[in-house]
C-alpha positions as a LaTeX table, in Angstrom:
\begin{tabular}{lrrr}
\hline
Residue & $x$ (\AA) & $y$ (\AA) & $z$ (\AA) \\
\hline
Unk1 & 238.61 & 244.43 & 211.59 \\
Unk2 & 235.04 & 244.03 & 212.61 \\
Unk3 & 233.19 & 240.65 & 213.00 \\
Unk4 & 229.69 & 239.61 & 213.69 \\
Unk5 & 229.29 & 236.58 & 215.78 \\
Unk6 & 225.96 & 234.50 & 215.57 \\
Unk7 & 225.09 & 230.93 & 216.36 \\
Unk8 & 222.27 & 228.49 & 217.01 \\
Unk9 & 219.69 & 229.74 & 214.57 \\
Unk10 & 217.91 & 226.24 & 214.92 \\
Unk11 & 215.91 & 227.12 & 211.76 \\
Unk12 & 212.81 & 224.98 & 211.64 \\
Unk13 & 212.50 & 224.72 & 215.30 \\
Unk14 & 209.09 & 223.95 & 217.00 \\
Unk15 & 208.46 & 224.84 & 220.71 \\
Unk16 & 205.56 & 223.02 & 222.34 \\
Unk17 & 204.25 & 222.14 & 218.75 \\
Unk18 & 204.37 & 225.94 & 217.85 \\
Unk19 & 206.36 & 226.53 & 214.66 \\
Unk20 & 208.92 & 229.29 & 215.10 \\
Unk21 & 209.57 & 229.65 & 211.44 \\
Unk22 & 207.97 & 233.00 & 210.99 \\
Unk23 & 209.59 & 234.33 & 214.03 \\
Unk24 & 212.89 & 233.11 & 212.71 \\
Unk25 & 212.42 & 234.82 & 209.30 \\
Unk26 & 211.61 & 238.09 & 211.27 \\
Unk27 & 214.64 & 237.92 & 213.47 \\
Unk28 & 216.97 & 237.11 & 210.50 \\
Unk29 & 215.67 & 240.42 & 208.99 \\
Unk30 & 216.51 & 242.12 & 212.24 \\
Unk31 & 219.97 & 240.57 & 212.16 \\
Unk32 & 220.43 & 241.88 & 208.63 \\
Unk33 & 219.46 & 245.42 & 209.71 \\
Unk34 & 222.00 & 245.47 & 212.44 \\
Unk35 & 224.61 & 243.90 & 210.17 \\
Unk36 & 223.79 & 246.94 & 207.59 \\
Unk37 & 224.24 & 249.50 & 210.36 \\
Unk38 & 227.32 & 247.90 & 211.71 \\
Unk39 & 229.25 & 247.28 & 208.40 \\
Unk40 & 231.34 & 244.34 & 209.58 \\
Unk41 & 234.08 & 242.75 & 207.35 \\
Unk42 & 232.87 & 239.25 & 208.14 \\
Unk43 & 230.07 & 237.29 & 209.72 \\
Unk44 & 230.74 & 233.93 & 211.71 \\
Unk45 & 227.67 & 231.52 & 212.30 \\
Unk46 & 228.90 & 228.96 & 214.84 \\
Unk47 & 226.72 & 225.94 & 214.20 \\
Unk48 & 223.24 & 224.60 & 214.93 \\
Unk49 & 222.18 & 226.26 & 211.82 \\
Unk50 & 219.10 & 224.02 & 211.58 \\
Unk51 & 217.23 & 222.38 & 214.42 \\
Unk52 & 217.20 & 218.93 & 212.78 \\
Unk53 & 219.94 & 217.07 & 210.64 \\
Unk54 & 217.21 & 216.85 & 207.91 \\
Unk55 & 215.58 & 220.36 & 207.95 \\
Unk56 & 212.16 & 221.24 & 206.45 \\
Unk57 & 212.19 & 222.91 & 203.09 \\
Unk58 & 211.05 & 226.16 & 204.67 \\
Unk59 & 214.17 & 226.39 & 206.81 \\
Unk60 & 216.36 & 225.63 & 203.96 \\
Unk61 & 214.84 & 228.46 & 202.05 \\
Unk62 & 215.19 & 230.82 & 205.07 \\
Unk63 & 218.84 & 230.06 & 205.18 \\
Unk64 & 219.26 & 230.34 & 201.45 \\
Unk65 & 217.74 & 233.86 & 201.55 \\
Unk66 & 219.88 & 234.86 & 204.49 \\
Unk67 & 223.02 & 233.79 & 203.10 \\
Unk68 & 222.13 & 235.37 & 199.68 \\
Unk69 & 221.52 & 238.80 & 201.44 \\
Unk70 & 224.80 & 238.56 & 203.26 \\
Unk71 & 226.74 & 237.80 & 200.15 \\
Unk72 & 224.95 & 240.48 & 198.50 \\
Unk73 & 226.37 & 243.11 & 201.11 \\
Unk74 & 229.83 & 242.09 & 199.94 \\
Unk75 & 230.55 & 240.27 & 203.29 \\
Unk76 & 232.65 & 237.08 & 204.02 \\
Unk77 & 230.59 & 234.52 & 205.88 \\
Unk78 & 232.10 & 231.72 & 207.86 \\
Unk79 & 229.68 & 228.91 & 208.81 \\
Unk80 & 230.21 & 225.72 & 210.64 \\
Unk81 & 227.97 & 222.73 & 211.42 \\
Unk82 & 226.75 & 222.04 & 215.01 \\
Unk83 & 225.48 & 218.93 & 216.90 \\
Unk84 & 222.10 & 219.47 & 215.40 \\
Unk85 & 223.23 & 219.78 & 211.83 \\
Unk86 & 224.21 & 217.14 & 209.28 \\
Unk87 & 227.88 & 218.11 & 208.69 \\
Unk88 & 227.64 & 216.62 & 205.17 \\
Unk89 & 224.50 & 218.73 & 204.33 \\
Unk90 & 226.11 & 221.87 & 205.61 \\
Unk91 & 229.27 & 221.29 & 203.68 \\
Unk92 & 227.45 & 220.54 & 200.35 \\
Unk93 & 228.46 & 222.97 & 197.82 \\
Unk94 & 231.00 & 224.70 & 199.89 \\
Unk95 & 233.69 & 225.01 & 197.16 \\
Unk96 & 231.09 & 226.70 & 194.89 \\
Unk97 & 229.74 & 228.81 & 197.58 \\
Unk98 & 233.23 & 230.00 & 198.51 \\
Unk99 & 233.34 & 231.97 & 195.15 \\
Unk100 & 230.46 & 234.00 & 196.63 \\
Unk101 & 232.29 & 234.68 & 199.91 \\
Unk102 & 230.37 & 232.03 & 201.87 \\
Unk103 & 232.80 & 229.75 & 203.64 \\
Unk104 & 231.31 & 226.30 & 204.90 \\
Unk105 & 233.11 & 224.00 & 207.29 \\
Unk106 & 233.92 & 220.76 & 205.59 \\
Unk107 & 233.22 & 217.39 & 207.34 \\
Unk108 & 235.96 & 216.94 & 209.74 \\
Unk109 & 238.74 & 214.74 & 208.45 \\
Unk110 & 241.65 & 216.21 & 210.46 \\
Unk111 & 242.90 & 218.74 & 207.81 \\
Unk112 & 241.60 & 222.08 & 208.74 \\
Unk113 & 243.04 & 225.03 & 206.79 \\
Unk114 & 242.42 & 228.66 & 207.72 \\
Unk115 & 240.40 & 231.15 & 205.78 \\
Unk116 & 242.40 & 234.43 & 205.49 \\
Unk117 & 240.27 & 237.64 & 205.87 \\
Unk118 & 242.02 & 240.85 & 204.67 \\
Unk119 & 241.24 & 244.60 & 204.88 \\
Unk120 & 243.95 & 246.73 & 203.47 \\
Unk121 & 247.10 & 245.95 & 205.34 \\
Unk122 & 245.21 & 244.18 & 208.13 \\
Unk123 & 244.72 & 240.36 & 207.92 \\
Unk124 & 243.42 & 237.62 & 210.31 \\
Unk125 & 242.91 & 233.93 & 210.17 \\
Unk126 & 239.58 & 232.27 & 210.71 \\
Unk127 & 239.77 & 228.56 & 211.64 \\
Unk128 & 236.43 & 226.63 & 211.34 \\
Unk129 & 235.99 & 223.55 & 213.59 \\
Unk130 & 232.68 & 222.03 & 213.27 \\
Unk131 & 231.00 & 220.04 & 216.11 \\
Unk132 & 233.30 & 217.01 & 216.86 \\
Unk133 & 233.24 & 214.01 & 219.18 \\
Unk134 & 236.21 & 211.96 & 220.53 \\
Unk135 & 235.45 & 209.13 & 217.91 \\
Unk136 & 235.78 & 211.68 & 215.02 \\
Unk137 & 239.34 & 212.76 & 216.15 \\
Unk138 & 240.40 & 209.08 & 216.89 \\
Unk139 & 239.43 & 208.23 & 213.26 \\
Unk140 & 241.28 & 211.33 & 211.91 \\
Unk141 & 244.40 & 210.83 & 213.89 \\
Unk142 & 244.76 & 206.99 & 214.65 \\
Unk143 & 247.96 & 207.42 & 216.44 \\
Unk144 & 246.54 & 210.04 & 218.92 \\
Unk145 & 245.38 & 209.19 & 222.45 \\
Unk146 & 241.93 & 210.89 & 222.69 \\
Unk147 & 239.92 & 209.87 & 225.82 \\
Unk148 & 237.45 & 212.78 & 226.24 \\
Unk149 & 236.06 & 215.93 & 224.46 \\
Unk150 & 238.91 & 218.19 & 225.86 \\
Unk151 & 241.52 & 215.91 & 224.45 \\
Unk152 & 239.50 & 215.77 & 221.10 \\
Unk153 & 239.26 & 219.31 & 220.70 \\
Unk154 & 242.79 & 219.94 & 221.93 \\
Unk155 & 244.12 & 217.34 & 219.56 \\
Unk156 & 242.27 & 218.94 & 216.61 \\
Unk157 & 243.64 & 222.41 & 217.37 \\
Unk158 & 247.19 & 221.20 & 217.87 \\
Unk159 & 247.09 & 219.87 & 214.27 \\
Unk160 & 246.09 & 223.32 & 213.00 \\
Unk161 & 249.73 & 224.49 & 213.42 \\
Unk162 & 248.76 & 228.09 & 214.46 \\
Unk163 & 251.32 & 230.88 & 214.15 \\
Unk164 & 250.84 & 232.81 & 217.56 \\
Unk165 & 252.39 & 235.91 & 216.00 \\
Unk166 & 249.26 & 236.21 & 213.73 \\
Unk167 & 245.77 & 237.11 & 214.73 \\
Unk168 & 243.64 & 233.89 & 215.03 \\
Unk169 & 239.86 & 233.44 & 215.33 \\
Unk170 & 238.32 & 230.16 & 216.03 \\
Unk171 & 234.70 & 229.10 & 215.29 \\
Unk172 & 233.67 & 226.18 & 217.22 \\
Unk173 & 230.56 & 224.23 & 218.48 \\
Unk174 & 231.14 & 222.69 & 221.87 \\
Unk175 & 230.15 & 222.85 & 225.42 \\
Unk176 & 232.87 & 224.56 & 227.35 \\
Unk177 & 233.22 & 223.70 & 231.11 \\
Unk178 & 231.49 & 226.21 & 233.28 \\
Unk179 & 228.84 & 227.43 & 230.72 \\
Unk180 & 225.36 & 228.06 & 232.07 \\
Unk181 & 223.03 & 225.83 & 230.11 \\
Unk182 & 219.34 & 226.16 & 229.16 \\
Unk183 & 216.38 & 223.75 & 229.06 \\
Unk184 & 216.48 & 223.87 & 225.27 \\
Unk185 & 219.98 & 222.45 & 224.72 \\
Unk186 & 220.97 & 218.97 & 224.32 \\
Unk187 & 222.59 & 217.64 & 227.41 \\
Unk188 & 225.13 & 214.79 & 227.32 \\
Unk189 & 224.98 & 211.99 & 229.89 \\
Unk190 & 227.46 & 212.56 & 232.65 \\
Unk191 & 228.59 & 215.86 & 231.24 \\
Unk192 & 230.99 & 213.96 & 229.07 \\
Unk193 & 230.99 & 216.65 & 226.41 \\
Unk194 & 232.79 & 219.15 & 228.62 \\
Unk195 & 235.74 & 220.99 & 226.93 \\
Unk196 & 238.29 & 222.94 & 229.16 \\
Unk197 & 238.65 & 226.40 & 227.98 \\
Unk198 & 242.36 & 226.18 & 228.18 \\
Unk199 & 242.47 & 224.40 & 224.80 \\
Unk200 & 241.51 & 227.82 & 223.24 \\
Unk201 & 244.49 & 229.78 & 224.67 \\
Unk202 & 246.16 & 230.25 & 221.33 \\
Unk203 & 243.20 & 232.31 & 219.77 \\
Unk204 & 242.62 & 236.07 & 219.95 \\
Unk205 & 238.73 & 235.29 & 219.79 \\
Unk206 & 236.69 & 232.18 & 220.01 \\
Unk207 & 233.38 & 232.29 & 218.54 \\
Unk208 & 231.42 & 229.63 & 220.21 \\
Unk209 & 228.06 & 228.02 & 219.53 \\
Unk210 & 226.01 & 225.36 & 221.34 \\
Unk211 & 224.99 & 227.17 & 224.53 \\
Unk212 & 221.85 & 229.35 & 224.30 \\
Unk213 & 222.69 & 232.04 & 226.84 \\
Unk214 & 225.04 & 234.81 & 225.88 \\
Unk215 & 228.09 & 234.58 & 228.08 \\
Unk216 & 231.87 & 234.48 & 228.04 \\
Unk217 & 233.93 & 231.63 & 229.57 \\
Unk218 & 237.02 & 232.86 & 231.52 \\
Unk219 & 238.37 & 235.64 & 229.32 \\
Unk220 & 235.73 & 237.83 & 227.44 \\
Unk221 & 237.15 & 236.71 & 224.10 \\
Unk222 & 235.97 & 233.15 & 224.57 \\
Unk223 & 232.26 & 233.73 & 224.06 \\
Unk224 & 228.91 & 232.18 & 223.46 \\
Unk225 & 226.73 & 234.73 & 221.63 \\
Unk226 & 223.61 & 232.78 & 222.39 \\
Unk227 & 220.50 & 232.14 & 220.22 \\
Unk228 & 218.77 & 234.98 & 218.46 \\
Unk229 & 215.50 & 233.96 & 219.76 \\
Unk230 & 214.33 & 232.36 & 223.18 \\
Unk231 & 213.74 & 228.63 & 222.66 \\
Unk232 & 212.68 & 227.60 & 226.10 \\
Unk233 & 211.00 & 229.25 & 229.04 \\
Unk234 & 214.22 & 228.86 & 231.11 \\
Unk235 & 215.51 & 231.57 & 228.69 \\
Unk236 & 212.59 & 233.96 & 229.49 \\
Unk237 & 214.99 & 236.45 & 231.31 \\
Unk238 & 217.78 & 236.34 & 228.54 \\
Unk239 & 218.57 & 239.56 & 226.54 \\
Unk240 & 219.00 & 238.07 & 223.18 \\
Unk241 & 221.56 & 240.01 & 221.05 \\
Unk242 & 224.12 & 239.96 & 218.13 \\
Unk243 & 227.61 & 240.02 & 219.22 \\
Unk244 & 230.02 & 242.51 & 217.51 \\
Unk245 & 233.71 & 241.92 & 217.70 \\
Unk246 & 236.34 & 244.47 & 216.92 \\
Unk247 & 239.87 & 243.20 & 216.51 \\
Unk248 & 242.80 & 245.72 & 216.40 \\
Unk249 & 246.45 & 244.84 & 216.82 \\
Unk250 & 247.46 & 241.59 & 218.29 \\
Unk251 & 245.82 & 241.44 & 221.94 \\
Unk252 & 243.50 & 244.37 & 221.27 \\
Unk253 & 239.98 & 242.98 & 220.95 \\
Unk254 & 236.77 & 244.49 & 222.07 \\
Unk255 & 233.31 & 242.73 & 222.31 \\
Unk256 & 229.91 & 244.29 & 222.57 \\
Unk257 & 226.39 & 243.41 & 221.88 \\
Unk258 & 223.38 & 244.84 & 220.08 \\
Unk259 & 220.02 & 243.67 & 221.60 \\
Unk260 & 217.43 & 241.89 & 219.31 \\
Unk261 & 213.71 & 242.52 & 219.67 \\
Unk262 & 211.74 & 239.40 & 218.68 \\
Unk263 & 208.27 & 239.42 & 216.92 \\
Unk264 & 206.82 & 237.60 & 219.97 \\
Unk265 & 208.52 & 237.35 & 223.36 \\
Unk266 & 208.66 & 234.15 & 225.57 \\
Unk267 & 207.14 & 234.88 & 229.06 \\
Unk268 & 205.88 & 233.21 & 232.13 \\
Unk269 & 202.85 & 234.45 & 233.96 \\
Unk270 & 201.37 & 233.11 & 237.26 \\
Unk271 & 198.17 & 233.68 & 239.12 \\
Unk272 & 194.69 & 232.21 & 239.69 \\
Unk273 & 192.42 & 231.84 & 236.58 \\
Unk274 & 190.24 & 234.80 & 237.71 \\
Unk275 & 193.37 & 237.05 & 238.09 \\
Unk276 & 194.65 & 236.10 & 234.57 \\
Unk277 & 191.37 & 236.60 & 232.90 \\
Unk278 & 190.63 & 239.88 & 234.61 \\
Unk279 & 194.02 & 241.44 & 233.50 \\
Unk280 & 194.16 & 241.26 & 229.72 \\
Unk281 & 197.75 & 242.91 & 229.81 \\
Unk282 & 198.91 & 240.98 & 232.71 \\
Unk283 & 202.15 & 242.41 & 234.21 \\
Unk284 & 202.92 & 244.07 & 230.97 \\
Unk285 & 202.60 & 240.95 & 228.96 \\
Unk286 & 201.40 & 241.48 & 225.32 \\
Unk287 & 198.44 & 239.20 & 224.72 \\
Unk288 & 200.25 & 237.63 & 221.66 \\
Unk289 & 203.54 & 236.69 & 223.45 \\
Unk290 & 204.32 & 233.01 & 223.87 \\
Unk291 & 203.35 & 232.12 & 227.39 \\
Unk292 & 203.78 & 229.56 & 229.96 \\
Unk293 & 200.84 & 229.91 & 232.27 \\
Unk294 & 201.08 & 228.70 & 235.97 \\
Unk295 & 197.68 & 228.51 & 237.62 \\
Unk296 & 197.70 & 228.77 & 241.48 \\
Unk297 & 194.11 & 227.69 & 241.86 \\
Unk298 & 193.93 & 224.77 & 244.41 \\
Unk299 & 191.28 & 222.97 & 242.21 \\
Unk300 & 191.80 & 222.33 & 238.48 \\
Unk301 & 189.96 & 224.72 & 236.25 \\
Unk302 & 187.95 & 222.73 & 233.48 \\
Unk303 & 189.24 & 223.56 & 229.89 \\
Unk304 & 191.58 & 226.12 & 231.31 \\
Unk305 & 193.94 & 226.13 & 228.32 \\
Unk306 & 191.17 & 226.62 & 225.64 \\
Unk307 & 189.41 & 229.28 & 227.74 \\
Unk308 & 192.59 & 231.21 & 228.49 \\
Unk309 & 193.61 & 231.17 & 224.73 \\
Unk310 & 190.57 & 233.40 & 224.07 \\
Unk311 & 192.65 & 236.06 & 225.74 \\
Unk312 & 196.12 & 234.76 & 225.33 \\
Unk313 & 196.14 & 233.00 & 221.96 \\
Unk314 & 199.71 & 231.89 & 222.07 \\
Unk315 & 199.71 & 229.91 & 225.22 \\
Unk316 & 202.45 & 227.14 & 224.73 \\
Unk317 & 202.18 & 225.43 & 228.16 \\
Unk318 & 199.88 & 225.41 & 231.23 \\
Unk319 & 200.95 & 223.98 & 234.68 \\
Unk320 & 199.55 & 224.26 & 238.26 \\
Unk321 & 201.44 & 225.40 & 241.36 \\
Unk322 & 199.40 & 224.41 & 244.30 \\
Unk323 & 199.42 & 222.19 & 247.34 \\
Unk324 & 198.95 & 219.05 & 245.24 \\
Unk325 & 201.64 & 219.70 & 242.74 \\
Unk326 & 204.25 & 220.72 & 245.40 \\
Unk327 & 203.46 & 217.44 & 247.35 \\
Unk328 & 203.96 & 215.46 & 244.26 \\
Unk329 & 207.40 & 217.25 & 243.62 \\
Unk330 & 208.47 & 216.48 & 247.20 \\
Unk331 & 207.95 & 212.81 & 246.69 \\
Unk332 & 209.56 & 212.65 & 243.15 \\
Unk333 & 213.09 & 212.80 & 242.18 \\
Unk334 & 215.69 & 212.72 & 244.98 \\
Unk335 & 217.18 & 215.91 & 246.01 \\
Unk336 & 219.92 & 217.16 & 243.67 \\
Unk337 & 219.61 & 214.29 & 241.23 \\
Unk338 & 218.92 & 216.53 & 238.26 \\
Unk339 & 222.17 & 218.41 & 238.95 \\
Unk340 & 224.35 & 215.38 & 239.11 \\
Unk341 & 226.22 & 213.87 & 236.17 \\
Unk342 & 225.63 & 210.41 & 234.79 \\
Unk343 & 228.73 & 208.95 & 236.30 \\
Unk344 & 227.89 & 210.42 & 239.71 \\
Unk345 & 224.63 & 208.69 & 239.66 \\
Unk346 & 225.99 & 205.53 & 238.56 \\
Unk347 & 228.66 & 205.76 & 241.26 \\
Unk348 & 225.83 & 206.34 & 243.77 \\
Unk349 & 223.91 & 203.34 & 242.58 \\
Unk350 & 226.93 & 201.10 & 242.56 \\
Unk351 & 227.86 & 202.16 & 246.17 \\
Unk352 & 224.19 & 201.40 & 247.13 \\
Unk353 & 224.36 & 198.00 & 245.56 \\
Unk354 & 227.80 & 196.91 & 246.67 \\
Unk355 & 228.54 & 198.90 & 250.08 \\
Unk356 & 231.57 & 200.53 & 248.48 \\
Unk357 & 232.48 & 202.89 & 245.62 \\
Unk358 & 233.80 & 201.95 & 242.29 \\
Unk359 & 237.70 & 201.58 & 241.66 \\
Unk360 & 239.47 & 204.00 & 239.19 \\
Unk361 & 239.35 & 200.99 & 236.62 \\
Unk362 & 235.80 & 200.54 & 237.15 \\
Unk363 & 235.11 & 204.22 & 237.02 \\
Unk364 & 237.10 & 204.54 & 233.66 \\
Unk365 & 235.16 & 201.67 & 232.19 \\
Unk366 & 231.78 & 203.13 & 233.24 \\
Unk367 & 232.77 & 206.44 & 231.60 \\
Unk368 & 233.67 & 204.64 & 228.38 \\
Unk369 & 230.41 & 202.77 & 228.30 \\
Unk370 & 228.34 & 206.07 & 228.95 \\
Unk371 & 230.29 & 207.82 & 226.22 \\
Unk372 & 229.59 & 204.84 & 223.74 \\
Unk373 & 225.80 & 205.10 & 224.73 \\
Unk374 & 225.87 & 208.88 & 224.13 \\
Unk375 & 227.62 & 208.44 & 220.69 \\
Unk376 & 225.01 & 205.68 & 219.70 \\
Unk377 & 222.28 & 208.13 & 220.73 \\
Unk378 & 223.75 & 210.89 & 218.62 \\
\hline
\end{tabular}
């Protein structure tokens, strides 16, 4: 059985005020071309379908066209909501769309039933777990103790009543501990959204969404496929792709990728103003790529952005790297602060104020408060 694993389309996204809509329509057609060549049995879309919970009309139309084309190929499609989506909007019309082979994750209420994908004598079960938070699971199972995201996801999975003798595939949208993040992702205070990969041990393949860089966590069958497009300059070196999953007998799963070529790439170029204006194809960069320009001139160049756009029309961002900016960086954030979790920073502040660290009880209370703030923000 062959599956295509996609996620994090973020339809309707804007980067530095540039609409990515035309690029997204283009890459969806590229994905359809790959799907036509691969001839899979099903397609999993693991959340963050839209970039906002109330998406623009053009984004809704793009998804409608994409799903219609997939259904027209006779494929079964399995789509869950992510943290950027409205679970209710993604679930709308699910029972009707199921008649056309498009299966949508319902709003999480604790009663997840699998979809059975059959091909001749072969069969596998696909479980669709939308993005969940501890509060969602506590409401679904009032008698359960759910203190963090690992316990939340673990509890939801335990109630699925999985038969380990069957082939089970999970679509989920969470941050698994150890995954490498990008700047375009939402980051929870204190790393409270971490989920330990051990909760997925009962599945033959885990189709993850949320992290934008393609990667596996632990075993190769617990995988983030990544975004189909680069959504921040921290992703400029990513090779975006479609993940192809081929599942044979129990324990026989192969994973490979098919590269995606975007309409415009996201690149970073660096040099003095004169260097960048004298080289119209700077270091192999197409002039219509989306660019982060870093000028190394010691003095600011008047109206640099507008002047450079006559050569590079799609400059998204311009910064300076010189003696002045490096000095400002040195006196800015304390070393390592950007890599520390919220609870670590709070613990350091408490120690500075009180001359000693927090007790376990105080730390647990602080974590609970940080989680509460994070849920209010969401």
